[in-house]
N, C-alpha and C positions, 0 to 999 in steps of 0.2 A: 387480572387484566386480560382481555381477549386479544387474539391475533388480529382481529379486525380493527380494534382500537389502535394497536401498534402500527398497523399498515396505514390507517387513516392519519396518524400523527406524522409518519414518514412523508406522506403526500403533502401534508400541510407545510412541513419543513422544506420540502423541495420547492413549493410555490414561493415561500419567503426568500429562499436563496436565489431563485431565478430572478425575482423582482429586484433584490438588492444588487445582484451582479449586473443588472441592467442600469445601475446608477440611480435608482429611485432614492429620494432622500430618506424615506422611512416606510415601513410596512408593519402591519399588525399580525401577530401570530396568535391564533385561538386554538383551543382544544383542551383535552383532559390533561392536567399537569403531570400525572404519573405516566401517561402514555407519551407525552411530549418528552419527558425526561429520559425514558427508556429509548425512544427513537433517536434522540439526540446523542445518546451514548453509543448505540449500535452503529449509527451512521458516521460517528466520529466528529460531528460538527458542533457538539455541545459547547465547548469553549469558544468557538468562533461566534456562535449565536449569543453567548454571554458577553462577548466583546462588543458586538453590534448593539446589544441592549445597553451596555455601559456608554456607548457613543451616542445613544439616542436614535439610532437608525432602526432599531427594532422596538416595537411596542407590544405589550402583552399584559396578561392579568398578573396581579401580585404573586399568586402562587407559582405561576410559571417563571416569573422573574426571579424568585428565590431559587428555584431549581437551576436555572441557567447561570445565575451568579455563582452558585456552588460549583458547577462544571468549570467555569473560568478560574475561580480562586484556586481550586485544587490543581488544575493543570498548570497554572503559573508556577506554583511551588514545585511541581514535578518536573516541569521543563527546566527550571533553574538548577535543580539538583542533578538532572541527567546531563545538562550541559557542563556543569562543573566536573562530573565524572568523565565525560568524553574528553574534555580539555586535559585532564590529568593523564588519561590513557594515551592521548595523542602525544603528550610530552614524554611519557615513558618510551613510546615507540620511537620518537625522534631521537632520544638519547641512545637508543640501540641502533640508530642508523636506518630505521624503517620508516618509509614515507607512507602516511595514511591518507586515504581519500574518504571523505565523509559522504554518505549516501542518504537518499530519501528524506524523511522528516527532519532529521538533525540538520540537514542542509536547507531545505525549503522553508522550515519554520523561521530561520534567521533571515533568509534572502527574499522570500516572496509573500509570506503572511504578514499581517499588520504587526504582529509581535510573536516571538516563539511560543508564548503561552497559549496562543490560539490554535496551535497545531499539535494535537496529542500524538504520542507514539508509545508503543509497547517495548521498543528496543532501540539500541543505537547500532546503526549499520556502518561498518568500516570495511573498506577494500584495501588490501595490500597486495603487492606483487607475489606471484606464486612462490618465487624463490625466497621470500621473506617470511613465509608462514611459520616456520619453526621458531624464529626469533620473536615473531609477533605473539605466538601462543605462549612462549616463555614469559613474555611481558604480561600477558593476561594472568598467568599464575602468580607472577611476582606482585601483581596488584592485589592479590587475594581473591581472585575470581575462581570459581569452580567450573570445570569442563562439564557441559550438560549433554553434548551429543555432536554428531557430525553428519552432514549430508554431502552430496557430491561436490559442492562448491563453497561450503562454509562450515564453520564450527560455531557452537553456541556456548556462551559463558555467562555466569550469573554470580552475584555475591554469595559467598559460602553459607552465610547464616541467614539468608533472606527467606522470607515466607513466599511460597510459590502460589498461594491462593489470593485472588483479588480481594481487597478490603471492601469493595462494593460492586454490585452488579447493575447499578443504575447510573454511575458516572465514573470517570477515571479519577481514582483517589490519589492524592499526593504520595501515598506510601504504597501504592500498588507495586507488585514485582516488576522488574525490568531485566533486560539481558543485553549482552553485546553479541551481535552477529558479525563474526569475523569472516569476511568473504575473501576467497582467493581468485575469484573469477566473477565477471559481470554477466556471463552467459545465463540464459534463461530457457527453460523448457517446461511444457505442461505435463511432462511425464514420459515414461517409456512409450515408444511408438509414435511420438509427436515431434514436430520440427524443432530444430535447435535455433535459437536466436543467438547467433555468435557475436555478441557485443564486444568481446575481447578483440575482435578484428580491428576495432577502431582505436585500440591502445588507450584505454581509459586512464591508466596511470600517467600518461603524458599530458593530461589536462592541466591547464595553467591557472584556472580559477582558484582563489584562496577562500578558505572557510572564514566567515565573518567572526565567529567566536574565537578562533585561534588560527592565525595565518600559517602556522606550521603545518596544518592539514590542507589538502587540496579538495576541490569539488569538481564535478563534471562540467565540461564546457558544452555549449550548444553546438550542434543539435543532438548530441549524445544524451544530454540530460533529459530532454523531452522524450526521446525514444526509450530510454531506460524506464522512466516513470510510467509511460503509457504501456509498455510491454509488460512490466511487472503487474500493473493493474488489470490488463486485458487478458493475460494468459491464465490467471486463476480468478474466477469471479467472486471468490470470497474476499478478494482485495478491492473489488470495484465499489467502494463506499462513496457516499456523497462527499466525504472529506477529500478523497483522492480525485474526484471529479472537479471539485473546487480548486484543488491544487493545480491540476492541469490547466484550468482556465487562467489562474493567476500567473503561472509560469509563462504560458503562451503570450498573454497580453503584455506582460512586463518586458519580455525579451524581444518580442516583435517591435515594440515601441522604442527599445534601446538599440535596435539594429543588431542584436546578438543572435537572433534566430532567423534562419532562411528556410522556407518550406522546400525549396529545391534541394538544399543540402540535407534536409530531413529525409526526403524521399530517397535520395541517393544512398545514404548510409543505411536506411531501412531496408532497401533492396539488397545491398551488399551483405548485410548481416543476416538476412532472412527474418528480421524482426517485424517487418512492416505489417504483416497479417495479424500478429499478436497485438500490435498497437491499436488495431482498428476498433475493437469493442470499447476501449476506454475513450478514444477520441470521439467515437460516435455518440456515446451518452453525454460526454462533456459538451459537445455541440448542442445536444438536445437541452441540456441544462442552461447553457448560455449561448443562444444562437448568434451566428456570425463570428464565432471563435475560430473554427476550423473551416477553411475553404472547401466548397463542395467537391472540387476536383481532387483535393488531397484525400478526402474521405473515399472517393471512388477508386483512387489508386490503391489505397489500403484495403478496401473491400475486395478488390480483385485478387489480392494475395491471401485472403482469409477463406477457410473452407466453407462450402455451402452450408454445412450444419451450423456453423457459427453465425453466419449471416441470417439464417432462418431463426435461430434462437433469439437473436437480438431484436427481431421484429416484435417480440412479445414484451420487451422490457421498456421500462422508463428509468430515469435517473434514480428514482426512489426504490425501484424494485430490482435494480441490476445486481446488487450484492447478494451473494448466497451465504446465509448465516450458518446453516448446518449441512445441507445436502443438495446435490444436483439431481436433475432427472437423468435417466439412463442416457438419453440423447446428448445432454450437455456433458456428461462424464466422458463420452467418447468423441466429442465434436472436434477435437484437435488431432485425433489419431489419423495417420496417413495410410489410407487403404485398409484392407482386411488384415494385412500383416501387422500394421500398426495397432489395430484394435486387439489383435491376439496378444501382442507384446504387452499392451496396457492391461489386458485381462490377466495375463500371467503375473504381472506385478501386483495386481489386486489380490490374487490367490496366494502368492508366495512373497509377501513383503520381506525385506531384508532385516537381518539382525533380530529374528524372533525365535523363541524356544518352541518346542513342539506343543506344549500345553497352550501357549499363546496362539499357535497356528490353529488348533482345534476351535478355540473360542472365536477367532477371527473368521474361520470358515463358516461356523454356524451363523454368526451375525451377517456376514456378507451374502450367504446363500439366501437368508430371509429377505435381505434388501433386493437381491436380484429377482426374487419371486414377486416382490411388491413393485418392482420397476424403479427403484430409487437406489442411489449410490451415495454413501457418505463422502463428503469432500475431504 
């Protein structure tokens, strides 16, 4: 399959999503079945397209229908299994006196998508208070999970005997590997030398919303929920999938209608936390996907807090092309860096990544030097 066929399929899927989000009763999806299947997988919307097909809102060829039905069937099984795991872990944490807050897809799949099986996820994201991290990690070990690594604000855990290689590269398989990302902070940054989105300033653990799958766990309240989703998607464009754009549209529409979301409050905490610039790319492409979702004045306020390099790069993107699968251009890699000092700090981090042996350093130097020569940087 050619890159052009995959891109054409992404564009076709974008068109279908835009029409259905505009409340059209039905629309037809045409294209090469293999390309459609792969594009549905990389964009994350395969299960949702499969559900729309099942509901009669999406029409297509028999071959594409089989492909999308497979996406939905497998993710329904996977979502059910991951939810059961999450409920069990929430219970163990609760027994240890640790309050867990469910983040991202494990929350939105239950609260905003037509059903949890329509929202694929590679992991289960849980937030705990920083002072509870030791007890929470002990609970992970007690559940039989293996420690896989740690970054600044989270640790990663996976089943000890699980296979880490995906069962399929064309759809989310029911038995694909999964992990638990145990967060100790809601803060987000695009890397060294870039601004900090200090979401912890809004005290996320004080949120009063309850997780629909298990009320022992909490979920983020608005407007922090929208700010977190948009900041996470906008700070790293590898996260800016069609799925996350649809997610933003669904969250905004539902909570505005319910009176839970205020744009004034969103702007207020966005400015307070320094996250509003990071949120801009995701809100902009979501508005492009579903016009009249984000008010023009809100986009303008967010854009004013985003670096010029970010605003410039966004002009070239569409909802279908926003996600970066493997690498960014040099300009995109440094677009969030603050001044030359920030660029130098980010470059230093590229050249000297943490927790690497000297043989690994040598290999990394050779690879990254070649990327610098070509003007590309791996994401």
